[in-house]
C-alpha positions as CSV (number, residue, x, y, z in Angstrom):
1,X,4.9,5.4,-0.6
2,X,8.2,4.4,-1.9
3,X,9.0,1.8,0.6
4,X,5.8,0.6,0.1
5,X,6.7,-0.3,-3.5
6,X,10.0,-1.6,-2.0
7,X,8.1,-4.1,0.0
8,X,6.7,-6.2,-3.2
9,X,10.2,-6.1,-5.0
10,X,11.5,-7.5,-1.9
11,X,9.0,-10.4,-1.6
12,X,10.1,-11.3,-5.2
13,X,13.8,-11.3,-4.3
14,X,12.9,-13.6,-1.1
15,X,11.3,-15.8,-3.2
16,X,13.8,-15.9,-6.2
17,X,16.6,-16.5,-3.3
18,X,14.9,-18.3,-0.2
19,X,18.0,-19.9,1.3
20,X,20.5,-17.7,0.5
21,X,19.5,-14.3,0.6
22,X,18.6,-12.9,4.2
23,X,16.1,-9.6,4.5
24,X,16.1,-7.7,7.2
25,X,14.0,-4.1,7.5
26,X,14.9,-1.4,9.4
27,X,12.3,1.1,10.6
28,X,13.7,4.7,10.9
29,X,10.1,6.3,11.4
30,X,9.7,9.9,10.1
31,X,6.4,10.4,11.8
32,X,6.1,10.1,15.8
33,X,3.1,7.4,15.3
34,X,5.6,5.3,13.4
35,X,8.2,5.4,16.1
36,X,6.1,3.1,18.3
37,X,6.5,-0.4,18.4
38,X,3.3,-1.5,18.3
39,X,2.1,0.5,15.5
40,X,4.9,-1.0,13.8
41,X,3.8,-4.5,14.5
42,X,0.2,-3.4,13.0
43,X,1.9,-2.3,9.8
44,X,4.0,-5.0,9.3
45,X,1.0,-7.5,10.1
46,X,-0.8,-5.6,7.4
47,X,1.3,-5.5,4.9
48,X,2.4,-9.4,5.2
49,X,5.8,-8.6,5.9
50,X,7.9,-11.8,6.8
51,X,10.9,-10.9,7.2
52,X,12.7,-9.0,10.8
53,X,12.0,-5.8,11.3
54,X,14.1,-3.8,13.4
55,X,12.8,-0.4,15.1
56,X,15.5,2.2,14.6
57,X,13.5,4.8,16.2
58,X,16.3,6.8,17.3
59,X,18.0,6.7,13.9
60,X,21.4,4.9,14.8
61,X,21.5,2.3,12.0
62,X,20.4,4.8,9.3
63,X,23.3,7.4,10.6
64,X,25.8,4.7,10.7
65,X,25.3,3.4,7.1
66,X,25.0,6.8,6.0
67,X,21.6,6.9,4.8
68,X,20.0,9.4,3.4
69,X,16.5,8.7,1.8
70,X,13.6,6.7,2.4
71,X,13.7,3.8,1.1
72,X,17.5,2.6,0.8
73,X,18.6,-0.8,-0.1
74,X,21.8,-1.8,1.4
75,X,23.2,-5.5,0.5
76,X,26.0,-6.8,2.6
77,X,27.9,-9.9,1.8
78,X,28.0,-12.9,4.0
79,X,31.4,-11.1,5.0
80,X,29.7,-7.9,6.6
81,X,30.8,-5.7,3.7
82,X,28.5,-3.3,1.8
83,X,28.9,-4.5,-1.3
84,X,25.7,-2.0,-3.2
85,X,23.5,0.5,-1.8
86,X,20.7,2.3,-3.6
87,X,18.1,5.0,-2.4
88,X,14.7,5.0,-3.9
89,X,12.6,2.6,-5.5
90,X,13.9,-0.5,-7.0
91,X,13.1,-3.2,-9.4
92,X,13.9,-7.0,-8.2
93,X,15.1,-7.9,-11.5
94,X,17.7,-5.2,-11.6
95,X,19.8,-6.9,-8.7
96,X,19.6,-10.7,-10.2
97,X,22.7,-10.5,-12.1
98,X,24.5,-8.8,-8.9
99,X,23.0,-11.1,-6.7
100,X,24.0,-14.2,-8.7
101,X,27.1,-13.3,-8.9
102,X,27.7,-12.8,-5.1
103,X,26.2,-15.7,-4.5
104,X,27.9,-18.1,-6.6
105,X,31.4,-16.1,-5.2
106,X,30.2,-16.8,-1.7
107,X,29.5,-20.6,-2.4
108,X,33.1,-21.1,-3.8
109,X,34.7,-19.6,-0.7
110,X,32.3,-21.8,1.7
111,X,31.0,-18.5,2.9
112,X,27.1,-19.2,2.5
113,X,25.1,-20.2,5.2
114,X,21.6,-21.5,4.4
115,X,20.3,-21.4,8.0
116,X,16.8,-20.0,8.1
117,X,16.6,-16.9,9.9
118,X,13.3,-16.6,12.2
119,X,10.8,-14.1,10.9
120,X,8.1,-12.3,12.7
121,X,6.2,-13.9,15.5
122,X,3.0,-14.1,14.7
123,X,1.8,-12.2,18.3
124,X,-1.1,-10.2,16.7
125,X,-2.5,-13.2,15.6
126,X,-6.2,-13.2,16.4
127,X,-9.5,-15.5,15.8
128,X,-11.3,-14.8,12.5
129,X,-13.2,-11.6,12.5
130,X,-15.5,-10.0,9.5
131,X,-13.2,-7.0,9.0
132,X,-8.8,-6.9,8.7
133,X,-7.9,-3.4,8.3
134,X,-10.5,-1.7,7.0
135,X,-9.2,1.3,4.7
136,X,-12.5,3.4,3.2
137,X,-16.1,3.4,3.6
138,X,-18.6,4.6,1.4
139,X,-22.3,5.6,2.3
140,X,-25.2,4.8,-0.3
141,X,-28.9,5.5,-0.5
142,X,-31.6,3.0,1.2
143,X,-29.0,2.6,4.6
144,X,-26.1,1.0,2.6
145,X,-22.9,0.9,3.7
146,X,-19.8,-0.2,1.2
147,X,-16.6,-1.5,3.0
148,X,-13.2,-1.8,1.6
149,X,-11.8,-4.8,3.7
150,X,-8.7,-4.3,2.6
151,X,-7.0,-6.8,4.4
152,X,-9.0,-9.5,3.4
153,X,-8.6,-8.2,-0.3
154,X,-12.6,-8.0,-0.6
155,X,-15.4,-5.1,-0.9
156,X,-18.6,-5.8,1.1
157,X,-22.0,-4.2,1.1
158,X,-23.5,-3.8,4.5
159,X,-27.3,-3.0,4.9
160,X,-27.4,-0.8,8.4
161,X,-30.4,-1.2,10.7
162,X,-32.5,2.2,11.3
163,X,-30.4,3.1,14.5
164,X,-27.1,2.9,12.5
165,X,-26.3,0.1,15.4
166,X,-25.8,-2.7,13.6
167,X,-25.3,-4.2,10.0
168,X,-25.7,-7.2,8.1
169,X,-23.2,-8.2,5.1
170,X,-25.6,-8.9,2.3
171,X,-22.8,-9.0,-0.3
172,X,-19.1,-10.1,-0.7
173,X,-17.5,-8.5,-3.8
174,X,-14.3,-10.7,-4.4
175,X,-13.2,-14.1,-3.5
176,X,-10.9,-12.9,-0.6
177,X,-7.6,-14.0,-1.4
178,X,-4.9,-11.4,-3.2
179,X,-5.2,-11.5,-7.3
180,X,-6.0,-9.7,-10.5
181,X,-9.1,-11.5,-11.5
182,X,-12.5,-9.9,-13.3
183,X,-15.9,-11.8,-13.8
184,X,-18.5,-12.8,-11.1
185,X,-18.6,-11.4,-7.7
186,X,-17.6,-14.6,-6.2
187,X,-14.8,-15.6,-8.4
188,X,-13.3,-12.2,-9.1
189,X,-9.8,-11.3,-7.1
190,X,-8.6,-7.8,-5.9
191,X,-5.5,-7.2,-3.9
192,X,-5.7,-4.5,-0.7
193,X,-8.4,-2.5,-2.7
194,X,-8.9,0.8,-1.2
195,X,-11.1,3.8,-2.2
196,X,-14.3,3.4,-3.4
197,X,-17.1,5.6,-5.8
198,X,-20.4,5.0,-6.7
199,X,-21.9,5.9,-9.7
200,X,-25.5,4.6,-10.6
201,X,-25.1,1.1,-10.4
202,X,-21.6,0.8,-10.8
203,X,-19.3,0.7,-7.7
204,X,-15.6,1.9,-8.6
205,X,-12.8,0.4,-6.6
206,X,-9.2,2.1,-6.4
207,X,-7.8,-1.9,-6.7
208,X,-4.1,-0.5,-5.3
209,X,-1.8,-3.4,-5.3
210,X,-2.7,-4.4,-8.7
211,X,-2.7,-0.6,-9.3
212,X,-5.8,-0.8,-11.2
213,X,-8.9,0.3,-11.4
214,X,-12.2,-2.0,-10.9
215,X,-16.2,-1.6,-11.8
216,X,-18.5,-3.9,-10.1
217,X,-21.8,-4.2,-11.6
218,X,-24.2,-4.2,-8.6
219,X,-27.1,-5.5,-11.1
220,X,-25.1,-8.2,-12.6
221,X,-22.7,-8.6,-10.1
222,X,-19.8,-8.7,-11.9
223,X,-16.1,-7.2,-11.7
224,X,-14.4,-5.7,-14.6
225,X,-11.2,-3.8,-15.2
226,X,-11.6,-0.4,-16.5
227,X,-7.8,1.2,-15.9
228,X,-4.7,-0.2,-15.5
229,X,-2.7,-3.4,-16.1
230,X,-1.9,-5.0,-13.2
231,X,1.7,-3.6,-13.4
232,X,3.1,-0.8,-11.6
233,X,4.0,2.5,-13.8
234,X,7.6,3.5,-13.7
235,X,6.7,7.4,-14.7
236,X,4.5,10.7,-13.7
237,X,3.1,10.6,-17.5
238,X,1.2,7.9,-19.4
239,X,2.5,7.4,-23.0
240,X,-1.3,6.7,-24.1
241,X,-4.8,7.5,-23.3
242,X,-6.3,4.3,-23.5
243,X,-7.3,3.4,-19.9
244,X,-6.1,-0.5,-19.5
245,X,-3.1,0.0,-21.4
246,X,-1.6,2.4,-18.7
247,X,0.3,1.4,-15.9
248,X,-0.7,3.1,-12.8
249,X,0.9,3.5,-9.5
250,X,-1.2,2.7,-6.3
251,X,-4.6,4.1,-6.9
252,X,-5.7,4.9,-3.4
253,X,-9.0,7.1,-3.5
254,X,-11.7,8.1,-5.8
255,X,-14.3,10.8,-6.7
256,X,-17.0,10.9,-9.1
257,X,-18.3,13.8,-10.7
258,X,-20.5,13.2,-13.8
259,X,-19.2,11.3,-16.4
260,X,-15.6,11.9,-14.6
261,X,-13.8,9.8,-11.9
262,X,-11.1,11.7,-10.3
263,X,-8.4,9.3,-8.9
264,X,-5.8,10.2,-6.1
265,X,-2.4,8.2,-7.5
266,X,-0.4,8.3,-4.1
267,X,2.3,6.5,-5.9
268,X,3.0,9.4,-8.4
269,X,1.8,11.9,-6.0
270,X,-0.7,13.1,-8.5
271,X,-4.4,13.4,-9.6
272,X,-5.7,11.3,-12.4
273,X,-8.9,11.7,-14.2
274,X,-10.8,8.5,-16.1
275,X,-13.2,10.5,-18.6
276,X,-16.2,8.0,-19.5
277,X,-14.2,4.7,-18.9
278,X,-12.4,5.7,-22.0
279,X,-9.8,8.4,-21.7
280,X,-7.2,8.4,-18.8
281,X,-4.5,10.9,-17.7
282,X,-3.1,13.0,-15.4
283,X,-5.3,15.9,-13.8
284,X,-2.8,17.6,-11.3
285,X,0.5,17.3,-10.2
286,X,4.1,16.8,-11.9
287,X,4.9,13.8,-9.9
288,X,7.3,15.4,-7.6
289,X,7.0,14.9,-4.0
290,X,6.9,18.5,-2.5
291,X,4.1,20.6,-1.4
292,X,4.1,23.3,-4.2
293,X,0.8,25.4,-5.1
294,X,-0.2,27.1,-8.2
295,X,-1.9,25.4,-11.8
296,X,-2.8,22.1,-11.9
297,X,0.2,21.2,-13.9
298,X,2.9,22.3,-12.1
299,X,1.6,21.8,-8.5
300,X,3.4,19.0,-6.4
301,X,1.6,16.5,-3.9
302,X,2.9,14.1,-1.5
303,X,0.8,10.7,-1.3
304,X,-3.1,11.9,-1.9
305,X,-4.5,9.4,-0.1
306,X,-8.7,10.5,-0.1
307,X,-10.7,13.1,-2.2
308,X,-13.9,15.0,-1.7
309,X,-15.9,17.0,-3.9
310,X,-17.7,20.3,-2.6
311,X,-18.3,23.9,-3.1
312,X,-16.8,23.9,-6.3
313,X,-13.3,22.4,-5.3
314,X,-12.0,19.0,-5.4
315,X,-10.0,18.6,-1.8
316,X,-7.3,16.1,-1.3
317,X,-6.2,14.7,1.8
318,X,-2.1,14.6,1.2
319,X,-0.7,12.3,3.2
320,X,2.8,12.7,3.6
321,X,2.7,16.6,3.9
322,X,0.3,16.1,6.6
323,X,-1.9,18.6,4.2
324,X,-5.1,19.2,3.3
325,X,-5.0,20.4,-0.2
326,X,-8.2,22.2,-2.8
327,X,-8.4,22.1,-6.6
328,X,-10.3,24.9,-8.2
329,X,-12.8,23.1,-10.6
330,X,-13.2,26.2,-12.6
331,X,-10.9,27.6,-15.4
332,X,-8.0,28.5,-13.8
333,X,-8.2,25.1,-11.9
334,X,-5.4,26.3,-9.0
335,X,-4.1,23.8,-6.8
336,X,-3.7,25.6,-3.0
337,X,-3.2,24.6,0.5
338,X,-5.5,25.0,2.9
339,X,-3.7,23.2,5.9
340,X,-0.3,21.9,6.1
341,X,3.5,23.4,5.9
342,X,5.3,20.5,3.9
343,X,6.9,17.1,4.2
344,X,8.7,17.6,7.9
345,X,5.9,20.1,9.8
346,X,3.2,17.8,11.2
347,X,1.8,17.6,14.8
348,X,-1.6,17.7,16.7
349,X,-2.5,21.3,16.8
350,X,-6.0,22.3,16.0
351,X,-6.7,26.2,15.3
352,X,-6.7,28.6,12.3
353,X,-4.1,28.9,9.7
354,X,-0.3,28.4,9.6
355,X,-0.6,26.8,13.5
356,X,-2.5,24.1,12.8
357,X,-0.9,21.0,12.6
358,X,-2.0,17.2,11.5
359,X,-0.3,13.8,11.6
360,X,-0.7,11.8,8.3
361,X,-4.1,12.4,7.2
362,X,-5.5,9.5,4.8
363,X,-9.4,10.2,4.8
364,X,-11.4,12.9,3.8
365,X,-15.3,13.6,3.4
366,X,-17.7,16.5,3.5
367,X,-21.2,17.1,4.2
368,X,-21.2,20.1,1.7
369,X,-20.2,22.7,4.5
370,X,-17.5,21.1,6.8
371,X,-14.6,18.8,5.4
372,X,-14.2,15.9,8.1
373,X,-10.4,14.6,8.4
374,X,-9.1,11.0,9.6
375,X,-5.9,12.5,11.0
376,X,-4.7,8.7,10.8
377,X,-1.4,9.2,13.1
378,X,-3.0,11.3,15.6
379,X,-6.2,8.7,16.3
380,X,-8.6,11.4,15.6
381,X,-11.4,12.7,13.1
382,X,-11.2,16.5,12.8
383,X,-13.0,18.8,11.0
384,X,-12.0,21.7,8.7
385,X,-14.4,24.7,7.5
386,X,-12.8,25.7,4.3
387,X,-14.3,29.1,4.6
388,X,-12.4,30.1,8.0
389,X,-9.3,27.4,7.8
390,X,-10.6,26.9,11.4
391,X,-9.5,23.0,12.0
392,X,-11.2,21.3,15.3
393,X,-10.9,17.8,17.0
394,X,-14.0,16.0,16.7
395,X,-13.7,12.8,17.8
396,X,-10.9,11.1,19.7
397,X,-8.1,12.0,22.4
398,X,-5.0,11.1,20.2
399,X,-4.4,8.2,22.3
400,X,-4.6,4.8,20.4
401,X,-7.7,3.0,21.6
402,X,-10.9,1.0,21.3
403,X,-13.1,3.1,23.2
404,X,-17.1,3.9,22.6
405,X,-18.9,6.8,24.0
406,X,-18.6,11.0,23.9
407,X,-16.4,12.4,21.2
408,X,-14.3,13.6,23.7
409,X,-13.6,10.3,25.3
410,X,-13.7,8.3,22.6
411,X,-10.8,6.4,21.1
412,X,-9.3,4.9,17.8
413,X,-6.7,3.4,16.1
414,X,-5.5,5.2,13.0
415,X,-8.6,5.8,11.4
416,X,-8.2,5.7,7.7
417,X,-11.6,6.3,5.9
418,X,-14.7,8.6,6.7
419,X,-18.0,8.8,5.3
420,X,-20.9,11.6,6.4
421,X,-24.6,11.0,5.8
422,X,-27.8,11.8,7.5
423,X,-26.1,13.2,10.4
424,X,-23.7,10.3,11.0
425,X,-20.2,10.0,10.7
426,X,-19.0,6.3,9.8
427,X,-15.2,5.5,10.0
428,X,-13.0,3.0,8.9
429,X,-11.1,2.2,11.9
430,X,-8.4,0.5,10.4
431,X,-6.1,-0.6,13.1
432,X,-9.3,-1.9,15.5
433,X,-10.5,-3.8,12.6
434,X,-14.1,-2.4,12.8
435,X,-16.2,0.3,11.8
436,X,-17.3,3.0,13.9
437,X,-20.4,5.2,13.7
438,X,-20.8,8.7,15.4
439,X,-24.1,10.4,16.0
440,X,-23.3,14.3,15.1
441,X,-26.0,16.0,17.3
442,X,-25.6,13.9,20.2
443,X,-21.6,13.9,20.0
444,X,-21.9,9.8,20.6
445,X,-19.0,7.4,19.1
446,X,-20.4,3.7,19.1
447,X,-19.1,0.7,17.3
448,X,-21.0,-1.2,14.2
449,X,-22.3,-4.5,15.3
450,X,-21.6,-6.7,12.2
């Protein structure tokens, strides 16, 4: 998540110094799936990165520059000398004085070369399609499906046919360009929306890159901001409870319970809560990135990326720890880990207990008995029985692809969202830019025609 935040700051630096500063990304992957060049291309395309990116799969560049943490920013002058190194998130404005000084010095010495550096080749460019990196799905009564069309910066309402084989886009929320604007749905602007939650006739949206929670009135067809300022927060604890006065950090997923809206605040590694749209604060997590159970205010999370409510618990897909967590919604409010061992324990192993391994799960849903997990980097949907701890692969072979058919032979490509209703599973198949539907009784998967 820290790396994700730094991308926005690099854009600011590139805009301020378009001829003087060359940005080169070096991708030293933690997860096996992130080492594959094609997956890196997908990530670069999805996040709108235009500078060159090197795949440092074997950590050679990492080692030569003595890097110890993600992300690390290294500033090199025209003579090839390292003049600054910073681990962690950075604010672009903090670097302006140093860059201004270095640029002036290089200019005076005749060392500044303003020749443009080629950026990313548009190898992934394709013809226009209905979806672009969809991230989350929400099933609603009346065979409606709400889709976070993240890459297009909008939310879609889809009317499904009786068989769930095709759907018609009946409404679009957001003008399709990144921005932060309230108002009528055709004029409102979102930026990389993810999580969705429905309460009555209000659809709530985790507007991730705007660091805000938006509310869509489905009757009046208007969008308003109910939490966040549009600025990225810089600490784990808010100084007020006024929702629209608090800077948030990349809200990623939502779960409604009566008058409460739980928020997976991925950027601060916490779970927050919005009550009656009037009070906002931390519900669980101390803001440290770690896998620590216990009382909710002392527990630690790792980029929580989805939420599900069932059985008196709030379940959490804790992506960076490749874990599934649970918070008891009783007087004790304890955090426990159902699956996962820590930040550097991951894989693709079904079973029970400590032997189970996931790889960066980002989607979670429940039918009240089982949890359905989008095990994103394993390209699978898995089930978890919270009562026994048993994890089993439901959909996918473990190889990225776009194959329909029986669950055991079907292929997905980094699915990030999942919903379950009426015997069907709905999946945001993110890198395939589509929605997949699974019949749980027949164990058959197909691609939804839009």
